C-alpha positions as a LaTeX table, in Angstrom:
\begin{tabular}{lrrr}
\hline
Residue & $x$ (\AA) & $y$ (\AA) & $z$ (\AA) \\
\hline
Met1 & 77.22 & 86.50 & 95.55 \\
Ile2 & 80.04 & 84.53 & 95.30 \\
Ser3 & 83.52 & 84.58 & 96.85 \\
Tyr4 & 86.51 & 85.97 & 95.37 \\
Asn5 & 88.20 & 82.21 & 95.04 \\
Glu6 & 85.12 & 80.86 & 93.53 \\
Ala7 & 85.05 & 83.81 & 90.78 \\
Leu8 & 88.66 & 82.94 & 90.26 \\
Thr9 & 88.00 & 79.12 & 89.66 \\
Ile10 & 85.12 & 80.05 & 87.42 \\
Thr11 & 86.86 & 82.43 & 85.01 \\
Arg12 & 90.17 & 80.10 & 84.88 \\
Gln13 & 88.34 & 76.93 & 83.92 \\
Ala14 & 86.54 & 79.03 & 81.13 \\
Phe15 & 89.87 & 80.55 & 79.80 \\
Arg16 & 91.19 & 76.94 & 79.89 \\
Ser17 & 88.37 & 76.06 & 77.42 \\
Leu18 & 89.92 & 78.87 & 74.92 \\
Asp19 & 91.72 & 77.41 & 72.03 \\
Pro20 & 94.55 & 80.08 & 70.95 \\
Gln21 & 95.32 & 79.77 & 67.21 \\
Thr22 & 98.63 & 79.32 & 65.93 \\
Gly23 & 100.82 & 80.14 & 63.05 \\
Asp24 & 104.21 & 80.30 & 61.77 \\
Val25 & 106.30 & 83.27 & 61.48 \\
Asp26 & 109.44 & 84.41 & 60.62 \\
Leu27 & 111.88 & 84.67 & 63.19 \\
Leu28 & 112.39 & 88.26 & 63.38 \\
Asp29 & 108.80 & 88.86 & 63.61 \\
Ala30 & 108.51 & 86.71 & 66.75 \\
Thr31 & 109.61 & 88.87 & 69.10 \\
Asn32 & 107.46 & 89.23 & 72.32 \\
Arg33 & 105.25 & 86.45 & 70.86 \\
Ile34 & 104.26 & 82.94 & 72.54 \\
Leu35 & 105.92 & 79.96 & 71.46 \\
Ala36 & 103.84 & 77.32 & 70.58 \\
Glu37 & 106.09 & 74.07 & 69.83 \\
Asp38 & 109.25 & 72.90 & 71.81 \\
Ile39 & 112.47 & 73.73 & 69.78 \\
Tyr40 & 114.93 & 71.17 & 69.58 \\
Ser41 & 118.52 & 71.72 & 68.85 \\
Asp42 & 119.85 & 70.11 & 65.60 \\
Ile43 & 123.22 & 70.32 & 66.34 \\
Asn44 & 125.45 & 70.26 & 69.49 \\
Leu45 & 126.00 & 73.75 & 70.82 \\
Pro46 & 129.12 & 74.56 & 70.48 \\
Thr47 & 129.58 & 72.29 & 67.64 \\
Phe48 & 133.22 & 71.79 & 68.66 \\
Asp49 & 135.50 & 72.51 & 71.47 \\
Asn50 & 136.82 & 75.99 & 71.46 \\
Ser51 & 138.54 & 78.60 & 73.41 \\
Ala52 & 136.62 & 80.77 & 75.53 \\
Met53 & 139.47 & 83.38 & 75.62 \\
Asp54 & 142.34 & 84.96 & 73.45 \\
Gly55 & 145.34 & 83.33 & 74.58 \\
Ile56 & 147.56 & 80.65 & 73.66 \\
Ala57 & 146.33 & 76.76 & 73.75 \\
Ile58 & 148.46 & 74.07 & 75.44 \\
Lys59 & 148.82 & 70.41 & 76.57 \\
Met60 & 148.96 & 70.70 & 80.21 \\
Asn61 & 151.99 & 70.02 & 82.45 \\
Pro62 & 151.70 & 72.01 & 85.45 \\
Asp63 & 155.50 & 72.36 & 85.96 \\
Ile64 & 156.09 & 74.10 & 82.42 \\
Arg65 & 156.00 & 77.76 & 82.33 \\
Lys66 & 157.55 & 78.28 & 79.02 \\
Trp67 & 156.23 & 76.95 & 75.41 \\
Asn68 & 157.41 & 77.38 & 71.72 \\
Ile69 & 154.67 & 78.66 & 69.49 \\
Ile70 & 154.11 & 76.82 & 66.66 \\
Gly71 & 151.34 & 78.82 & 64.61 \\
Glu72 & 148.16 & 80.40 & 65.15 \\
Ile73 & 144.01 & 79.58 & 65.10 \\
Pro74 & 141.61 & 82.42 & 64.37 \\
Ala75 & 138.26 & 81.90 & 64.53 \\
Gly76 & 136.98 & 80.26 & 61.76 \\
Lys77 & 139.99 & 79.86 & 60.04 \\
Tyr78 & 140.99 & 76.49 & 61.56 \\
Lys79 & 144.51 & 74.76 & 61.01 \\
Asp80 & 145.80 & 71.40 & 62.37 \\
Phe81 & 148.78 & 71.60 & 64.77 \\
Ser82 & 150.24 & 68.78 & 66.87 \\
Leu83 & 150.70 & 69.91 & 70.20 \\
Asn84 & 153.24 & 68.45 & 72.81 \\
Glu85 & 153.78 & 70.07 & 76.66 \\
Asn86 & 156.52 & 72.27 & 75.21 \\
Ser87 & 154.63 & 73.93 & 72.49 \\
Ala88 & 151.29 & 76.17 & 72.02 \\
Val89 & 149.14 & 77.84 & 69.64 \\
Thr90 & 148.25 & 81.31 & 69.59 \\
Ile91 & 144.13 & 81.19 & 69.57 \\
Met92 & 141.44 & 83.63 & 69.50 \\
Thr93 & 137.90 & 83.24 & 71.17 \\
Gly94 & 135.70 & 81.09 & 69.79 \\
Ser95 & 138.50 & 79.34 & 67.80 \\
Met96 & 138.40 & 75.32 & 67.39 \\
Leu97 & 140.94 & 73.72 & 69.63 \\
Pro98 & 143.82 & 71.39 & 68.20 \\
Pro99 & 144.09 & 67.91 & 69.17 \\
Gly100 & 145.91 & 67.29 & 72.31 \\
Cys101 & 144.75 & 70.70 & 73.78 \\
Asp102 & 143.36 & 70.61 & 77.26 \\
Thr103 & 143.90 & 74.33 & 78.51 \\
Val104 & 144.14 & 77.95 & 77.15 \\
Ile105 & 145.82 & 80.52 & 78.93 \\
Pro106 & 144.45 & 83.81 & 78.50 \\
Val107 & 146.56 & 86.60 & 76.92 \\
Glu108 & 146.96 & 89.00 & 79.84 \\
Asn109 & 148.79 & 85.94 & 82.02 \\
Ile110 & 151.42 & 85.56 & 79.24 \\
Thr111 & 154.36 & 87.49 & 77.58 \\
Thr112 & 155.82 & 86.76 & 74.26 \\
Lys113 & 158.87 & 86.97 & 72.47 \\
Asp114 & 160.91 & 85.24 & 69.83 \\
His115 & 157.97 & 82.85 & 68.94 \\
Gln116 & 158.10 & 81.99 & 72.90 \\
Ala117 & 155.35 & 82.27 & 75.46 \\
Phe118 & 156.03 & 83.00 & 79.01 \\
Leu119 & 153.97 & 82.84 & 82.11 \\
Thr120 & 153.91 & 86.02 & 83.92 \\
Lys121 & 154.58 & 86.20 & 87.41 \\
Asn122 & 152.16 & 85.08 & 89.92 \\
Ser123 & 149.68 & 83.81 & 87.31 \\
Arg124 & 148.46 & 80.29 & 87.56 \\
Phe125 & 146.42 & 77.84 & 85.31 \\
Thr126 & 144.63 & 74.73 & 85.45 \\
Arg127 & 143.87 & 71.95 & 83.46 \\
Gly128 & 140.79 & 72.46 & 81.41 \\
Met129 & 140.55 & 76.35 & 82.15 \\
Asn130 & 139.08 & 78.69 & 79.30 \\
Ile131 & 137.53 & 75.65 & 77.15 \\
Arg132 & 134.07 & 75.20 & 75.92 \\
Lys133 & 133.30 & 71.66 & 75.14 \\
Gln134 & 131.28 & 70.36 & 72.15 \\
Gly135 & 127.53 & 70.26 & 73.58 \\
Gln136 & 128.41 & 72.26 & 76.60 \\
Asp137 & 125.19 & 74.25 & 76.25 \\
Leu138 & 122.99 & 72.22 & 73.98 \\
Val139 & 123.18 & 68.62 & 73.19 \\
Glu140 & 121.77 & 67.69 & 69.61 \\
Gly141 & 118.43 & 66.51 & 69.83 \\
Lys142 & 117.36 & 68.28 & 73.22 \\
Ile143 & 115.11 & 70.88 & 73.86 \\
Ala144 & 116.35 & 74.32 & 73.64 \\
Leu145 & 113.11 & 76.68 & 74.50 \\
His146 & 109.94 & 75.14 & 75.83 \\
Lys147 & 106.74 & 75.70 & 74.51 \\
Asn148 & 104.99 & 78.83 & 76.09 \\
Thr149 & 108.12 & 80.73 & 76.21 \\
Lys150 & 107.36 & 84.49 & 75.72 \\
Leu151 & 110.01 & 85.15 & 73.07 \\
Gln152 & 112.66 & 87.88 & 73.78 \\
Ser153 & 116.01 & 88.68 & 72.32 \\
His154 & 117.94 & 86.09 & 74.11 \\
His155 & 115.17 & 83.68 & 73.18 \\
Ile156 & 115.63 & 84.36 & 69.61 \\
Ala157 & 119.49 & 83.95 & 69.80 \\
Val158 & 118.79 & 80.49 & 70.57 \\
Ala159 & 116.11 & 79.63 & 68.10 \\
Ala160 & 118.71 & 81.26 & 65.69 \\
Ser161 & 121.46 & 78.40 & 66.66 \\
Cys162 & 119.10 & 76.06 & 66.34 \\
Gly163 & 118.76 & 76.95 & 62.70 \\
Lys164 & 114.88 & 77.86 & 63.12 \\
Lys165 & 114.08 & 80.49 & 60.21 \\
Asn166 & 110.39 & 80.11 & 61.27 \\
Val167 & 108.71 & 79.12 & 64.67 \\
Lys168 & 105.29 & 78.32 & 65.50 \\
Val169 & 103.57 & 80.67 & 67.67 \\
Tyr170 & 100.00 & 81.63 & 69.38 \\
Arg171 & 97.82 & 83.96 & 67.55 \\
Pro172 & 97.39 & 86.80 & 70.44 \\
Leu173 & 93.95 & 87.07 & 71.84 \\
Arg174 & 91.79 & 89.47 & 70.57 \\
Ile175 & 90.09 & 91.60 & 73.58 \\
Gly176 & 87.27 & 94.09 & 72.94 \\
Ile177 & 86.68 & 97.14 & 75.21 \\
Leu178 & 83.47 & 98.96 & 75.27 \\
Ala179 & 82.79 & 101.60 & 77.61 \\
Thr180 & 79.12 & 102.52 & 78.39 \\
Gly181 & 77.58 & 105.65 & 80.28 \\
Asp182 & 75.64 & 108.94 & 79.81 \\
Glu183 & 78.57 & 110.61 & 81.85 \\
Leu184 & 81.46 & 109.75 & 79.49 \\
Val185 & 83.18 & 111.78 & 76.53 \\
Asp186 & 86.51 & 111.08 & 75.03 \\
Ile187 & 89.42 & 112.16 & 76.52 \\
Asp188 & 90.09 & 114.94 & 73.88 \\
Thr189 & 86.73 & 116.62 & 75.18 \\
Thr190 & 86.42 & 118.97 & 77.97 \\
Pro191 & 84.12 & 117.45 & 80.52 \\
Gln192 & 81.26 & 120.03 & 81.07 \\
Val193 & 78.75 & 120.28 & 83.96 \\
Asp194 & 78.28 & 116.32 & 85.01 \\
Lys195 & 80.38 & 114.76 & 82.30 \\
Ile196 & 83.85 & 113.01 & 82.86 \\
Arg197 & 86.65 & 111.68 & 80.55 \\
Cys198 & 86.59 & 108.32 & 79.84 \\
Ser199 & 89.77 & 106.97 & 81.01 \\
Asn200 & 88.66 & 103.39 & 81.46 \\
Leu201 & 88.86 & 102.67 & 77.73 \\
Tyr202 & 92.30 & 103.78 & 77.72 \\
Ser203 & 93.51 & 102.18 & 80.90 \\
Leu204 & 92.48 & 98.96 & 79.96 \\
Leu205 & 93.12 & 98.95 & 75.89 \\
Ser206 & 96.60 & 99.71 & 77.46 \\
Ala207 & 96.75 & 97.02 & 79.77 \\
Val208 & 96.05 & 94.57 & 77.03 \\
Lys209 & 98.75 & 95.96 & 74.78 \\
Glu210 & 100.91 & 95.62 & 77.78 \\
Met211 & 100.19 & 91.74 & 77.84 \\
Asn212 & 101.13 & 91.67 & 73.73 \\
Met213 & 97.28 & 90.42 & 73.33 \\
Thr214 & 95.36 & 92.46 & 70.59 \\
Pro215 & 93.34 & 95.45 & 72.06 \\
Val216 & 90.07 & 96.14 & 70.22 \\
Asn217 & 88.78 & 99.73 & 70.80 \\
Leu218 & 84.73 & 99.60 & 70.58 \\
Gly219 & 84.28 & 103.05 & 71.91 \\
Ile220 & 81.78 & 104.56 & 74.09 \\
Val221 & 78.28 & 104.20 & 74.06 \\
His222 & 75.37 & 105.64 & 76.07 \\
Asp223 & 72.93 & 104.13 & 78.05 \\
Lys224 & 70.50 & 103.47 & 75.85 \\
Lys225 & 69.60 & 99.67 & 75.85 \\
Gln226 & 69.27 & 99.06 & 71.87 \\
Val227 & 72.49 & 101.20 & 70.92 \\
Ile228 & 74.29 & 98.74 & 73.70 \\
Tyr229 & 72.73 & 95.61 & 72.40 \\
Asp230 & 73.69 & 95.97 & 68.82 \\
Lys231 & 77.08 & 97.39 & 69.74 \\
Met232 & 77.48 & 93.94 & 71.85 \\
Arg233 & 75.88 & 91.83 & 69.33 \\
Asp234 & 78.38 & 92.84 & 66.75 \\
Ala235 & 81.28 & 92.47 & 68.91 \\
Leu236 & 80.25 & 88.87 & 69.75 \\
Asn237 & 79.62 & 88.04 & 66.20 \\
Ser238 & 83.10 & 89.26 & 65.43 \\
Asp239 & 86.65 & 87.61 & 66.28 \\
Leu240 & 86.90 & 88.64 & 69.37 \\
Asp241 & 88.02 & 85.95 & 72.27 \\
Ile242 & 86.88 & 88.37 & 75.04 \\
Leu243 & 84.68 & 91.17 & 75.33 \\
Ile244 & 84.97 & 93.65 & 78.26 \\
Thr245 & 82.34 & 96.25 & 78.90 \\
Thr246 & 82.88 & 98.90 & 81.85 \\
Gly247 & 79.90 & 100.36 & 83.75 \\
Gly248 & 76.09 & 99.61 & 83.62 \\
Val249 & 76.34 & 96.35 & 85.61 \\
Ser250 & 74.81 & 97.32 & 89.21 \\
Val251 & 71.38 & 97.53 & 90.04 \\
Gly252 & 70.49 & 101.28 & 89.19 \\
Lys253 & 67.90 & 102.33 & 87.05 \\
Tyr254 & 69.91 & 102.54 & 83.87 \\
Asp255 & 72.16 & 99.68 & 84.62 \\
Tyr256 & 71.31 & 97.61 & 81.47 \\
Val257 & 74.17 & 95.54 & 81.11 \\
Lys258 & 72.88 & 92.15 & 82.80 \\
Glu259 & 69.51 & 92.39 & 81.09 \\
Ile260 & 71.46 & 92.97 & 77.58 \\
His261 & 73.52 & 89.99 & 78.77 \\
Gln262 & 70.64 & 87.70 & 79.04 \\
Lys263 & 69.00 & 89.10 & 75.89 \\
Leu264 & 71.97 & 88.21 & 73.83 \\
Gly265 & 71.92 & 84.69 & 75.01 \\
Ile266 & 75.30 & 84.94 & 77.20 \\
Asn267 & 75.38 & 82.42 & 79.69 \\
Ile268 & 75.98 & 84.49 & 83.01 \\
Leu269 & 78.01 & 82.45 & 85.54 \\
Phe270 & 78.01 & 85.09 & 88.16 \\
His271 & 77.26 & 88.69 & 88.92 \\
Gly272 & 78.85 & 89.86 & 92.01 \\
Val273 & 81.51 & 88.82 & 94.07 \\
Met274 & 82.54 & 89.53 & 97.63 \\
Ile275 & 85.31 & 91.89 & 96.88 \\
Lys276 & 86.06 & 95.55 & 97.13 \\
Pro277 & 86.67 & 97.38 & 94.92 \\
Gly278 & 84.42 & 95.42 & 92.04 \\
Lys279 & 81.54 & 93.65 & 93.88 \\
Pro280 & 78.88 & 94.35 & 90.78 \\
Thr281 & 81.70 & 92.47 & 88.16 \\
Leu282 & 79.79 & 90.08 & 85.70 \\
Phe283 & 80.98 & 87.30 & 83.88 \\
Gly284 & 79.32 & 84.75 & 81.13 \\
Ile285 & 79.91 & 83.17 & 77.94 \\
Tyr286 & 78.51 & 83.47 & 74.93 \\
Glu287 & 78.55 & 80.53 & 72.07 \\
Asn288 & 77.59 & 80.23 & 68.78 \\
Asp289 & 78.06 & 77.65 & 66.13 \\
Ser290 & 81.52 & 78.52 & 65.45 \\
Lys291 & 83.19 & 80.20 & 68.42 \\
Lys292 & 83.35 & 81.19 & 72.29 \\
Thr293 & 83.86 & 84.44 & 73.76 \\
Leu294 & 84.22 & 85.19 & 77.20 \\
Val295 & 82.23 & 88.36 & 78.51 \\
Phe296 & 83.34 & 90.53 & 81.39 \\
Gly297 & 81.15 & 93.27 & 82.41 \\
Leu298 & 83.04 & 95.27 & 84.75 \\
Pro299 & 82.31 & 98.53 & 86.94 \\
Gly300 & 82.42 & 101.75 & 85.68 \\
Asn301 & 84.67 & 103.47 & 88.37 \\
Pro302 & 88.14 & 103.52 & 87.29 \\
Val303 & 89.82 & 101.70 & 89.88 \\
Ser304 & 87.19 & 99.00 & 89.96 \\
Ser305 & 87.35 & 98.38 & 86.31 \\
Leu306 & 91.51 & 98.36 & 86.00 \\
Val307 & 91.85 & 96.05 & 89.57 \\
Asn308 & 89.40 & 93.44 & 88.29 \\
Phe309 & 91.12 & 93.51 & 84.91 \\
Ile310 & 94.36 & 92.48 & 86.77 \\
Leu311 & 92.53 & 89.86 & 88.85 \\
Tyr312 & 90.17 & 88.25 & 86.34 \\
Val313 & 91.66 & 89.03 & 82.58 \\
Arg314 & 95.43 & 89.45 & 83.16 \\
Arg315 & 95.96 & 86.78 & 85.87 \\
Asn316 & 94.01 & 84.26 & 83.78 \\
Ile317 & 95.63 & 84.97 & 80.63 \\
Asn318 & 99.15 & 84.69 & 82.56 \\
Ser319 & 97.77 & 80.99 & 83.55 \\
Leu320 & 96.69 & 79.96 & 80.20 \\
Phe321 & 100.12 & 80.68 & 78.73 \\
His322 & 101.93 & 79.39 & 81.53 \\
Phe323 & 103.13 & 82.93 & 82.41 \\
Gln324 & 104.46 & 83.68 & 86.02 \\
Glu325 & 101.60 & 85.24 & 87.86 \\
Glu326 & 101.65 & 88.03 & 89.49 \\
Glu327 & 104.18 & 88.12 & 92.40 \\
Thr328 & 103.10 & 87.94 & 95.83 \\
Ile329 & 105.10 & 89.19 & 98.64 \\
Ile330 & 104.43 & 89.21 & 102.52 \\
Ala331 & 104.98 & 92.55 & 104.04 \\
Val332 & 104.81 & 94.79 & 106.98 \\
Leu333 & 102.05 & 97.41 & 107.28 \\
Glu334 & 103.30 & 100.83 & 107.96 \\
Asp335 & 99.83 & 102.05 & 108.90 \\
Asn336 & 96.37 & 100.81 & 110.33 \\
Leu337 & 93.96 & 99.30 & 107.71 \\
Ser338 & 89.93 & 99.88 & 108.02 \\
Lys339 & 88.16 & 96.93 & 106.70 \\
Asn340 & 85.25 & 95.52 & 108.89 \\
Asp341 & 83.33 & 93.58 & 106.53 \\
Ser342 & 83.29 & 90.01 & 105.08 \\
Lys343 & 84.52 & 90.70 & 101.47 \\
Arg344 & 88.02 & 90.47 & 100.23 \\
His345 & 89.65 & 93.88 & 99.87 \\
Phe346 & 92.42 & 94.78 & 97.39 \\
Met347 & 93.89 & 98.18 & 98.74 \\
Arg348 & 95.92 & 100.12 & 96.61 \\
Gly349 & 99.42 & 100.44 & 98.16 \\
Leu350 & 103.06 & 101.43 & 97.82 \\
His351 & 105.68 & 98.44 & 99.03 \\
Ser352 & 109.55 & 98.89 & 99.29 \\
Tyr353 & 112.28 & 97.08 & 101.19 \\
Asp354 & 114.84 & 97.58 & 104.05 \\
Asp355 & 118.42 & 96.71 & 103.95 \\
Lys356 & 117.51 & 93.36 & 105.61 \\
Gly357 & 115.49 & 92.31 & 102.45 \\
Thr358 & 111.85 & 92.92 & 104.79 \\
Tyr359 & 109.25 & 94.33 & 102.61 \\
His360 & 107.20 & 97.14 & 103.98 \\
Val361 & 103.74 & 98.63 & 102.48 \\
His362 & 101.86 & 101.61 & 103.27 \\
Thr363 & 98.43 & 102.41 & 101.74 \\
Ile364 & 97.96 & 105.23 & 99.08 \\
Gly365 & 95.63 & 107.94 & 99.84 \\
Ser366 & 92.02 & 107.13 & 99.63 \\
Gln367 & 90.67 & 103.84 & 98.74 \\
Ser368 & 87.69 & 105.20 & 96.59 \\
Ser369 & 87.12 & 103.19 & 93.35 \\
Gly370 & 86.67 & 106.64 & 91.54 \\
Asn371 & 90.21 & 107.85 & 92.59 \\
Leu372 & 92.34 & 106.78 & 89.54 \\
Ala373 & 95.20 & 109.36 & 90.67 \\
Glu374 & 95.95 & 107.42 & 93.84 \\
Met375 & 95.97 & 104.21 & 91.73 \\
Gly376 & 98.71 & 105.60 & 89.49 \\
Lys377 & 100.89 & 105.96 & 92.77 \\
Ala378 & 100.53 & 102.30 & 93.44 \\
Asn379 & 102.50 & 99.57 & 92.79 \\
Cys380 & 100.84 & 96.81 & 94.40 \\
Leu381 & 97.50 & 95.57 & 95.77 \\
Ile382 & 97.35 & 94.86 & 99.66 \\
Ile383 & 95.15 & 91.87 & 100.15 \\
Val384 & 93.06 & 91.76 & 102.82 \\
Glu385 & 91.48 & 88.37 & 103.31 \\
Glu386 & 87.41 & 88.18 & 103.92 \\
Glu387 & 87.99 & 86.91 & 107.69 \\
Arg388 & 90.45 & 89.68 & 108.60 \\
Ile389 & 89.11 & 92.53 & 110.05 \\
Asn390 & 91.06 & 96.15 & 110.53 \\
Pro391 & 94.74 & 95.06 & 110.15 \\
Lys392 & 97.07 & 97.19 & 112.43 \\
Lys393 & 100.27 & 98.83 & 111.85 \\
Gly394 & 103.26 & 96.13 & 112.28 \\
Glu395 & 101.04 & 93.35 & 111.33 \\
Ser396 & 101.91 & 91.00 & 107.78 \\
Val397 & 99.81 & 90.99 & 104.79 \\
Arg398 & 100.06 & 89.65 & 101.41 \\
Cys399 & 100.47 & 91.95 & 98.62 \\
Met400 & 100.14 & 91.29 & 94.87 \\
Lys401 & 102.70 & 93.29 & 92.86 \\
Ile402 & 100.86 & 95.47 & 89.98 \\
\hline
\end{tabular}
């Protein structure tokens, strides 16, 4: 059995060996996709000196408070005017500035009468105000968007400004989820006697979708070796990048997953981690002539399954694509924690912060690895390191936001 840090190192190295494919997509289809190239500006932005406000364009003289209006420049309809210190042109936001203009006074700071503009009482103006200089936002030839950016609407706007009709993006990782267990029924079935609904399948498929990766629903299989073997074999020989199974990874009579992994030729890198929840977690790599698939065997308990997905799958995908990883905060405990072993614990918690900006956290009900209802109330995992025993109210702890 290995430590959490060892398990994280092993999985992270394996994720780095993945080679996500790239392809060009239309800019309008690129939202939430991951950029696979640096985008350079092909022009200066702005492309010309322009007004940041509706108002009048002037040649600055701090002693002048009145100007003769000699014309108007609407946006996109530039006209050439020659300004002196006593003249001004009415100008609209985004309009190109005439030669000699070095200041724009907003329309709310002036009054106009008989083709003259007057500075209103108590209004002030300074040289250079309300002017956007050519290249102020982006200089031609400079990087506008960096590779590995997850494209949102404001990124799309930048790419559009750079003339990018198509952009190169990464293909989302394809992640298959297979639930195992004789006790499982699908969620549209009312459980009878000793059966339970298979929440794992849906929580993990949803977690994959949240990352904008591609979830593949492999369904539910019962604890029959050949059926599990056949299902996993077919999955491994498909186009999956990652295969995740839930259940069957402990050492019980019907826990067949490790044996099936070995029979399939999966190189098991660890089985068992000194953490709670999720100690029986299994991880390996399947390779054939054409591809590599990362394989996780997660515990069947709903909380264990989801927590270990966060720790090993989501966290490593964030690292692979250079996303911000789960934010870790320091919080003051609001209750005593029970922990008297050498494992690293990840306890469900609810954090908040006071008017001084200090985080506080308390545990959420039962820490049973089967209590999914309490998991739904949590917004963080309280991290209690291996060497720490029974943290007390008032002590500080690290928490991973979820």
